[in-house]
C-alpha positions as CSV (number, residue, x, y, z in Angstrom):
1,M,-10.8,-5.8,-46.8
2,L,-8.1,-4.1,-44.6
3,A,-8.6,-3.0,-40.9
4,R,-6.2,-1.5,-38.4
5,V,-6.5,-1.8,-34.6
6,W,-4.1,-0.4,-32.0
7,G,-2.7,-2.4,-29.1
8,A,0.5,-2.0,-27.0
9,S,3.5,-4.0,-26.0
10,L,5.6,-3.6,-22.8
11,V,9.2,-2.6,-22.8
12,G,10.3,-2.6,-19.2
13,I,7.7,-0.5,-17.4
14,D,7.1,1.5,-20.5
15,A,4.9,0.7,-23.4
16,V,5.1,1.0,-27.2
17,K,2.0,1.5,-29.4
18,V,1.5,-1.5,-31.7
19,G,-0.6,-1.5,-34.8
20,I,-2.5,-4.7,-35.6
21,E,-3.3,-4.8,-39.4
22,V,-5.7,-7.4,-40.6
23,D,-6.2,-8.2,-44.3
24,I,-8.9,-10.6,-45.5
25,A,-8.5,-11.7,-49.1
26,G,-9.4,-14.6,-51.4
27,G,-7.5,-17.8,-51.2
28,L,-7.3,-20.9,-49.2
29,P,-8.7,-20.4,-45.6
30,G,-6.0,-19.8,-43.0
31,I,-4.4,-17.3,-40.6
32,V,-0.9,-16.0,-40.8
33,V,0.6,-13.7,-38.1
34,V,3.8,-11.8,-39.0
35,G,5.7,-9.0,-37.3
36,L,7.9,-10.9,-34.8
37,P,5.2,-12.6,-32.7
38,S,6.0,-14.7,-29.7
39,Q,4.6,-18.2,-29.2
40,E,1.7,-16.9,-27.1
41,V,0.8,-14.5,-29.9
42,Q,1.0,-17.3,-32.5
43,E,-1.3,-19.4,-30.3
44,S,-3.9,-16.6,-30.3
45,K,-5.0,-17.6,-33.8
46,E,-6.8,-20.7,-32.4
47,R,-8.1,-18.9,-29.3
48,V,-9.5,-16.1,-31.4
49,K,-11.1,-18.5,-34.0
50,A,-13.0,-20.3,-31.3
51,A,-13.9,-17.2,-29.3
52,L,-15.5,-15.4,-32.3
53,K,-17.6,-18.5,-33.2
54,N,-18.8,-18.9,-29.6
55,A,-19.5,-15.2,-29.2
56,G,-22.0,-15.4,-32.1
57,Y,-19.9,-14.0,-34.9
58,A,-19.0,-15.6,-38.3
59,F,-15.4,-16.4,-38.7
60,P,-14.3,-15.6,-42.3
61,M,-13.3,-18.7,-44.2
62,R,-10.7,-16.9,-46.3
63,K,-7.1,-16.1,-46.1
64,I,-6.3,-13.8,-43.2
65,V,-3.0,-12.0,-42.8
66,I,-2.2,-10.2,-39.5
67,N,0.7,-7.8,-39.4
68,L,2.0,-6.5,-36.1
69,T,3.9,-3.2,-36.4
70,P,6.6,-2.1,-35.8
71,A,7.9,-5.3,-37.3
72,D,11.3,-5.3,-35.4
73,L,9.7,-5.2,-31.9
74,R,9.1,-8.6,-30.3
75,K,5.4,-9.0,-29.3
76,E,4.9,-10.9,-26.1
77,G,1.9,-12.1,-24.1
78,P,-1.8,-12.8,-24.6
79,S,-2.9,-9.1,-24.6
80,F,-3.1,-9.2,-28.4
81,D,-6.0,-11.6,-28.4
82,L,-8.6,-8.8,-28.2
83,P,-7.2,-6.4,-30.8
84,I,-6.7,-9.3,-33.3
85,S,-10.4,-10.4,-32.7
86,V,-11.6,-6.8,-33.2
87,G,-9.4,-6.5,-36.3
88,I,-10.9,-9.6,-37.9
89,L,-14.5,-8.4,-37.1
90,A,-13.7,-5.0,-38.6
91,A,-12.1,-6.4,-41.7
92,S,-15.0,-8.7,-42.3
93,E,-17.4,-5.8,-41.7
94,Q,-19.2,-7.3,-38.7
95,V,-18.5,-4.3,-36.5
96,A,-18.1,-0.6,-37.2
97,S,-14.5,0.7,-37.7
98,E,-15.0,4.4,-37.2
99,V,-13.6,4.6,-33.6
100,L,-10.9,1.9,-33.9
101,G,-8.1,4.5,-34.4
102,Q,-9.0,6.3,-31.2
103,Y,-8.6,3.5,-28.7
104,L,-6.1,0.9,-27.6
105,F,-7.4,-2.6,-27.2
106,L,-5.9,-5.0,-24.7
107,G,-7.1,-8.4,-23.3
108,E,-6.9,-12.2,-23.4
109,V,-9.9,-14.0,-24.8
110,S,-11.2,-17.4,-23.6
111,L,-12.7,-19.9,-26.0
112,D,-16.2,-18.9,-24.9
113,G,-15.5,-15.3,-25.8
114,S,-15.1,-13.9,-22.2
115,L,-12.2,-11.5,-21.6
116,R,-9.5,-12.3,-19.1
117,P,-7.2,-9.7,-17.4
118,V,-3.7,-9.2,-18.5
119,T,-0.5,-7.7,-16.9
120,G,0.9,-4.3,-17.4
121,V,-2.3,-2.4,-18.1
122,L,-1.4,0.6,-15.9
123,A,2.0,1.0,-17.6
124,I,0.2,0.9,-21.0
125,A,-2.4,3.4,-19.8
126,A,0.3,5.8,-18.7
127,A,2.1,5.5,-22.1
128,A,-1.2,5.9,-23.9
129,Q,-2.0,9.1,-22.1
130,R,1.4,10.5,-23.1
131,L,0.8,9.5,-26.7
132,G,-2.5,11.4,-26.9
133,V,-4.7,8.2,-27.3
134,R,-8.3,8.8,-26.4
135,G,-8.9,5.7,-24.3
136,L,-8.5,2.0,-23.7
137,V,-10.8,-1.0,-24.1
138,V,-9.8,-3.6,-21.6
139,P,-11.2,-6.6,-19.7
140,A,-13.5,-5.5,-16.8
141,D,-11.0,-6.8,-14.2
142,N,-8.3,-4.4,-15.6
143,A,-10.6,-1.3,-15.9
144,R,-10.1,0.3,-12.5
145,E,-6.4,-0.2,-12.8
146,A,-6.2,1.7,-16.1
147,A,-8.8,4.3,-15.0
148,V,-6.3,5.6,-12.3
149,V,-4.5,7.5,-15.1
150,E,-6.2,10.9,-15.7
151,G,-7.3,12.1,-19.1
152,L,-8.2,8.6,-20.5
153,E,-11.5,7.1,-21.3
154,V,-11.4,3.5,-20.0
155,F,-14.1,0.9,-21.0
156,G,-14.1,-2.5,-19.3
157,F,-16.0,-5.4,-20.7
158,R,-16.4,-9.1,-19.7
159,H,-17.2,-10.6,-23.1
160,L,-16.3,-10.2,-26.7
161,A,-19.9,-9.6,-27.7
162,E,-20.0,-6.5,-25.4
163,V,-17.0,-5.1,-27.3
164,G,-18.9,-5.5,-30.5
165,E,-21.9,-3.7,-29.1
166,F,-19.6,-0.9,-28.0
167,L,-18.2,-0.5,-31.4
168,R,-21.7,-0.4,-33.0
169,D,-23.1,2.2,-30.5
170,R,-20.3,4.0,-28.6
171,D,-22.6,6.6,-27.1
172,R,-24.5,4.0,-25.0
173,Y,-21.5,3.4,-22.8
174,Q,-19.9,5.5,-20.0
175,P,-16.1,5.2,-19.2
176,V,-15.0,3.9,-15.8
177,Q,-14.4,6.7,-13.3
178,V,-11.8,6.3,-10.5
179,N,-10.7,9.0,-8.1
180,G,-7.0,8.3,-7.7
181,L,-6.6,10.3,-4.5
182,E,-9.6,8.6,-2.9
183,E,-8.2,5.2,-4.0
184,L,-4.9,6.1,-2.4
185,R,-6.6,7.0,0.9
186,R,-8.8,3.9,0.9
187,G,-5.9,1.6,0.3
188,Q,-3.8,2.7,3.2
189,I,-3.7,0.2,6.1
190,A,-2.2,0.4,9.5
191,A,1.4,-0.9,9.7
192,P,2.8,-2.6,12.8
193,D,3.3,0.0,15.6
194,L,6.7,1.0,16.9
195,R,5.1,1.2,20.4
196,D,5.3,-2.7,20.5
197,V,9.1,-2.6,20.7
198,K,10.5,-2.9,24.2
199,G,13.7,-1.0,25.0
200,Q,16.2,-0.6,22.1
201,T,16.4,3.2,22.3
202,H,19.4,3.4,20.1
203,A,17.9,1.2,17.4
204,R,14.6,3.1,17.5
205,R,16.6,6.3,17.0
206,A,18.4,4.8,14.0
207,L,15.1,3.7,12.5
208,E,13.8,7.3,12.8
209,I,16.9,8.7,11.1
210,A,16.6,6.0,8.3
211,A,13.0,7.0,7.7
212,A,13.7,10.8,7.7
213,G,16.7,10.6,5.3
214,G,16.0,7.5,3.2
215,H,19.2,5.9,4.6
216,N,20.1,2.2,4.2
217,L,20.3,0.4,7.6
218,I,21.7,-2.8,9.0
219,F,21.0,-4.2,12.5
220,V,23.7,-6.4,14.1
221,G,22.8,-8.4,17.2
222,P,22.2,-11.8,18.8
223,P,19.1,-13.9,18.0
224,G,15.9,-12.8,19.6
225,S,17.1,-9.2,20.3
226,G,14.3,-7.7,18.1
227,K,16.1,-7.0,14.8
228,T,13.3,-8.3,12.5
229,M,10.6,-6.7,14.7
230,L,12.3,-3.3,14.4
231,A,12.7,-3.6,10.6
232,R,9.0,-4.5,10.1
233,R,8.0,-1.3,11.9
234,L,9.9,1.0,9.5
235,P,7.0,1.3,7.0
236,G,4.8,2.7,9.8
237,I,7.0,5.7,10.4
238,L,7.6,6.5,6.7
239,P,5.6,9.4,5.1
240,P,2.7,8.0,3.0
241,L,3.0,7.6,-0.7
242,S,2.2,10.6,-2.8
243,F,-0.1,10.0,-5.8
244,A,2.9,10.3,-8.2
245,E,4.9,7.7,-6.2
246,A,1.9,5.4,-5.9
247,L,1.5,5.5,-9.7
248,E,5.2,4.5,-10.1
249,V,4.9,1.7,-7.7
250,T,1.7,0.4,-9.2
251,Q,3.2,0.5,-12.7
252,V,6.0,-1.8,-11.5
253,H,3.6,-4.2,-9.8
254,S,1.3,-4.2,-12.8
255,V,4.2,-5.2,-15.2
256,A,5.2,-7.9,-12.7
257,G,1.6,-9.3,-12.8
258,L,0.9,-8.7,-9.2
259,L,-2.2,-6.5,-9.9
260,K,-4.0,-8.8,-12.3
261,E,-6.9,-9.5,-9.9
262,R,-6.5,-6.7,-7.5
263,G,-7.7,-3.5,-9.0
264,A,-6.3,0.0,-8.6
265,L,-3.5,1.7,-6.8
266,V,-0.8,0.3,-4.5
267,A,-1.4,2.7,-1.6
268,I,1.2,1.6,0.9
269,R,5.0,1.5,0.6
270,P,6.2,-1.9,-0.5
271,F,8.0,-4.1,2.0
272,R,9.8,-6.9,0.2
273,S,11.6,-9.6,2.2
274,P,13.1,-12.3,-0.1
275,H,14.5,-15.5,1.4
276,H,18.3,-15.8,1.8
277,S,18.3,-18.6,-0.8
278,A,17.1,-16.1,-3.5
279,S,19.2,-15.9,-6.7
280,G,20.7,-12.8,-8.3
281,P,18.1,-12.6,-11.2
282,S,15.2,-12.9,-8.6
283,L,16.6,-9.9,-6.8
284,V,17.4,-7.6,-9.7
285,G,15.1,-8.9,-12.3
286,G,15.7,-10.9,-15.5
287,G,14.3,-13.6,-17.7
288,S,14.2,-14.0,-21.5
289,V,11.5,-11.4,-21.4
290,P,12.9,-9.1,-18.6
291,R,10.6,-8.7,-15.6
292,P,11.2,-6.7,-12.4
293,G,12.9,-8.3,-9.5
294,E,12.6,-7.8,-5.8
295,I,14.6,-4.5,-5.8
296,S,12.2,-3.0,-8.3
297,L,9.1,-4.3,-6.5
298,A,10.6,-2.5,-3.4
299,H,10.7,0.8,-5.4
300,R,9.7,3.7,-3.1
301,G,9.6,1.2,-0.3
302,I,11.8,-1.1,1.7
303,L,13.9,-4.2,0.8
304,F,14.4,-6.2,3.9
305,L,17.2,-8.8,3.8
306,D,17.0,-10.9,7.0
307,E,20.1,-12.8,8.0
308,L,22.2,-10.9,5.4
309,T,25.3,-13.0,5.9
310,E,23.4,-16.1,4.8
311,F,22.9,-14.7,1.3
312,K,25.5,-15.7,-1.3
313,R,28.2,-13.1,-1.7
314,D,27.8,-13.0,-5.5
315,V,24.0,-12.4,-5.0
316,L,24.7,-9.4,-2.7
317,E,27.1,-7.9,-5.1
318,F,24.2,-7.5,-7.6
319,L,22.9,-4.8,-5.2
320,R,25.9,-2.5,-5.4
321,Q,25.0,-0.6,-8.6
322,P,21.2,-0.3,-7.9
323,L,21.9,1.1,-4.4
324,E,24.1,3.8,-6.0
325,D,22.1,4.6,-9.2
326,G,18.4,4.0,-8.1
327,H,17.7,1.9,-11.2
328,V,18.7,-1.4,-12.7
329,T,19.4,-2.1,-16.4
330,I,18.9,-5.6,-17.8
331,S,20.5,-6.3,-21.1
332,R,19.5,-9.0,-23.5
333,T,20.5,-9.8,-27.0
334,R,17.4,-8.2,-28.5
335,Q,16.8,-5.4,-26.1
336,S,18.0,-3.5,-23.0
337,V,15.4,-2.7,-20.3
338,S,15.6,-0.4,-17.3
339,F,13.6,-0.8,-14.2
340,P,13.4,1.8,-11.3
341,A,14.9,0.7,-8.0
342,Q,14.9,3.5,-5.5
343,F,14.5,1.6,-2.3
344,T,15.7,1.7,1.3
345,L,17.8,-1.4,2.1
346,V,17.2,-2.7,5.7
347,A,19.2,-5.8,6.7
348,S,19.8,-7.8,9.8
349,T,22.6,-10.2,10.8
350,N,24.1,-12.0,13.7
351,P,27.6,-10.7,14.9
352,C,29.1,-14.2,14.4
353,P,28.1,-17.8,13.3
354,C,26.8,-18.7,16.8
355,G,25.2,-15.3,17.2
356,F,26.6,-14.4,20.7
357,F,29.8,-12.5,20.1
358,A,30.1,-9.7,22.7
359,D,26.9,-10.9,24.3
360,T,26.6,-10.1,28.1
361,V,24.9,-13.4,29.0
362,Q,25.8,-16.2,26.7
363,P,29.5,-16.7,25.7
364,C,30.5,-16.9,22.1
365,T,31.8,-20.3,20.9
366,C,33.3,-19.0,17.6
367,T,37.0,-18.8,16.8
368,P,38.4,-15.5,15.6
369,R,39.0,-17.2,12.2
370,S,35.4,-18.3,11.9
371,R,34.2,-14.8,12.7
372,E,36.5,-13.4,10.1
373,Q,35.2,-15.8,7.5
374,Y,31.7,-14.9,8.5
375,W,32.1,-11.2,7.9
376,A,34.1,-11.9,4.7
377,R,30.8,-12.8,3.1
378,L,30.0,-9.0,3.1
379,S,32.2,-7.0,0.8
380,G,33.6,-3.6,1.9
381,P,32.0,-1.8,-1.1
382,L,28.6,-3.1,-0.1
383,M,28.9,-2.1,3.5
384,D,30.1,1.3,2.5
385,R,26.7,1.8,0.8
386,I,24.9,1.1,4.2
387,D,24.7,4.4,6.1
388,L,23.5,3.2,9.5
389,Q,25.2,0.2,11.1
390,V,23.5,-0.4,14.4
391,A,24.2,-2.8,17.3
392,V,21.1,-4.3,18.8
393,N,21.8,-5.8,22.2
394,R,20.0,-8.4,24.2
395,L,17.2,-6.9,26.4
396,K,17.7,-6.8,30.2
397,P,15.4,-8.9,32.3
398,E,13.5,-5.9,33.6
399,E,13.0,-4.7,30.0
400,I,11.6,-8.1,29.0
401,T,8.9,-8.1,31.7
402,R,8.1,-4.4,31.5
403,Q,5.3,-3.1,29.3
404,P,6.5,-1.2,26.2
405,T,6.8,2.5,27.0
406,G,8.3,3.9,23.8
407,E,6.7,6.4,21.4
408,D,4.1,5.2,18.9
409,S,4.6,5.2,15.2
410,E,2.3,8.2,14.6
411,T,4.4,10.5,16.8
412,V,7.6,9.5,15.2
413,R,6.1,9.8,11.7
414,Q,5.2,13.4,12.4
415,R,8.8,14.2,13.2
416,V,10.0,12.3,10.1
417,Q,7.5,14.2,7.9
418,R,8.8,17.6,9.2
419,A,12.4,16.5,8.5
420,R,11.4,15.4,5.0
421,D,9.6,18.6,4.4
422,R,12.7,20.5,5.4
423,A,14.8,18.5,3.0
424,C,12.3,18.9,0.2
425,S,12.3,22.7,0.6
426,R,16.2,22.6,0.4
427,F,16.1,20.3,-2.7
428,Q,13.3,22.2,-4.6
429,T,15.6,23.3,-7.4
430,T,17.1,19.7,-7.8
431,S,15.7,16.3,-8.6
432,L,16.6,15.0,-5.1
433,R,13.9,13.6,-2.8
434,C,15.8,12.8,0.4
435,N,19.2,13.3,2.0
436,A,20.5,9.8,1.1
437,E,20.4,10.8,-2.6
438,M,22.8,13.7,-2.2
439,Q,26.0,13.6,-4.3
440,S,29.5,15.2,-3.5
441,R,28.5,18.5,-5.0
442,H,25.4,18.7,-2.8
443,L,27.5,17.8,0.3
444,K,29.8,20.8,-0.3
445,Q,26.7,23.0,-0.5
446,W,24.6,21.8,2.4
447,C,27.0,19.9,4.7
448,Q,29.7,22.5,5.4
449,L,31.7,21.9,8.6
450,D,33.4,24.2,11.0
451,D,37.0,23.5,12.2
452,P,36.2,21.4,15.4
453,T,33.6,19.3,13.5
454,R,36.1,18.7,10.6
455,G,38.7,17.6,13.1
456,L,36.3,15.1,14.7
457,L,35.5,13.7,11.3
458,E,39.1,13.4,10.2
459,A,40.0,11.6,13.4
460,A,37.1,9.1,12.8
461,I,38.2,8.5,9.3
462,R,41.8,7.9,10.5
463,K,40.8,5.6,13.3
464,L,38.1,3.5,11.5
465,G,39.9,3.5,8.1
466,L,36.8,4.9,6.3
467,S,36.6,5.3,2.5
468,V,35.6,8.5,0.8
469,R,32.1,7.0,0.2
470,A,31.7,6.0,3.9
471,S,32.8,9.5,5.1
472,D,30.2,11.0,2.7
473,R,27.5,8.8,4.1
474,I,28.4,10.1,7.6
475,L,27.8,13.6,6.4
476,K,24.4,12.6,4.9
477,V,23.3,11.0,8.1
478,A,24.5,14.1,10.0
479,R,22.5,16.2,7.7
480,T,19.3,14.1,8.5
481,I,20.0,14.3,12.3
482,A,20.3,18.1,11.9
483,D,16.9,18.2,10.0
484,L,15.3,16.2,12.8
485,S,16.6,18.8,15.3
486,D,15.4,21.7,13.0
487,D,19.0,22.9,12.7
488,E,20.1,24.7,9.5
489,H,23.8,24.0,9.9
490,L,25.7,20.9,10.9
491,Q,27.1,20.9,14.4
492,T,29.7,18.8,16.1
493,H,27.2,16.6,18.0
494,H,25.3,15.9,14.7
495,V,28.5,14.4,13.2
496,A,29.4,12.7,16.4
497,E,26.1,10.8,16.5
498,A,26.4,9.9,12.8
499,I,29.9,8.4,13.5
500,Q,28.3,6.2,16.2
501,Y,26.3,4.4,13.5
502,R,29.4,2.7,12.0
503,T,29.3,-0.4,14.2
504,I,30.8,-2.8,11.7
505,D,33.7,-0.4,11.0
506,R,34.4,-0.4,14.7
507,M,34.2,-4.2,14.9
508,A,36.6,-4.7,12.0
């Protein structure tokens, strides 16, 4: 007898519907899996055989042919265990097959018949909803994750026998219900507060501008000046994730396998801080089966690179295209996969190898040659893509002993939210989300300059030797500063402040 069950296979953070056809016929007992299965899928034959027996079902001692369609798509991972098990039960007439075509089945089976969670369920659920599938049957630990997607019936089970009961009497079971907005609110936690930072008025202002406009940022200063502390307080002043953004972020984390035991939505903006020994593929993603890297895991959040100059130069060059495009494409012989990568880059570095160049207290011991070699690790094109370059100076003794007196994160976040709302109303006819995403045509429309302001910008370009990209970034920052001031048009002091955030250009 022939039975067909539906599963799914991941391609990047998207999913493709996969048909599992099971044919049981006369002949010598055995199982054959065709349709470009990976090693994990081939191994499922033995897992399924033991699981069915231990779940109380009879395993057919006949020839079983399992075909995975489409045949030209590589099938990876253990998520095909459950649909193969259900297909064998349906083909051997041990369970009813009337509702098989309405649901996708996903899950790994243990030898005792229990169901184990798998990765990428949210991404598959989102694809299923687009394809018009009625619902999903998944392991219980994956149920809340899948149920976040509206318009799907999601059933979670802990054992293969429960799936059989469900197929025999569908009406006895109720789908898992999850309120996505409630999950989003519940998952939000308090980030480190900006009030903890002593002094550093200039750096705090840069942090606010970066949050309001989505600008990339680098802090340059001696050890112990508070660079890392400032960077870790950026999530606390960013607007909270919208439901659509949370869904995007959760999809990426689901595909990466970071949600397997955790449940529903990622409710806070990601903050990823890879070590400086990280490789290029670990940053951008890769592997024989492409998986998202750190820049994709930082999607809609922050990628923090502490001690930027300690990263290998060739690794940093991997960042150039994603910073510009907002996504990364990984090409392999069999397929090409695209992952989202719209993140804010925040970096910190010392001004020289010893860390005390231009310090007011401790003299620098580095030679001009060593400082030059130190900065040569960062390419000009990469630095051009960083909008805000901020000097963070050593605190004065009275600032160290004084209690923090700056604004708290909540106050700053409210200003940031107003600036973002202003930008959103300006971009409502475009696909832009923040000022940092503007292109040249948008700058001509929304960053028009009067003659004195144009003269100031031209003088800065001439003196600092700025590229076209760097000058465009000055305009983007100026536009954000104007939004924070509730000004419709760019003024001279907006551009003047934006020019101040080109520290490294002035050091060169």
